C-alpha positions, 0 to 999 in steps of 0.5 A, a space after each residue: 130281676 132281683 138278685 135273690 130271684 136270680 140266685 134262686 133260679 141259678 141254684 134250682 137249675 144247678 140242683 137239677 143238673 146234679 140230680 141228672 148227674 146222679 142219675 147218670 152214675 146210677 145208669 152207668 152202674 146198671 149198664 144202661 149206657 144210652 140212657 146214661 148218655 142222655 142224662 149226662 147231656 141233660 146235666 150239662 145243659 142244666 149246669 150251663 143254664 144255671 151259669 146263665 141264670 147266675 148272670 141274670 141272662 136269658 138261657 132259653 135254648 136247647 142248643 148246647 153249642 149256643 149255650 157254650 159259644 155265645 158270650 153271656 
């Protein structure tokens, strides 16, 4: 994959992670803690995937444990 495409994919995932984090903060303010926890988990997963994409690796997993523990 081209360097430009790798960077674009990583940036897209990071933007989505930041959007989820913003939603998390709004949900906490609204007292919606279960929903906030879900969006916080989604933000973490997307940020990890951005990190993998940035290294031009395949981040396709729904397991946070795999995304964290497996050496990219």
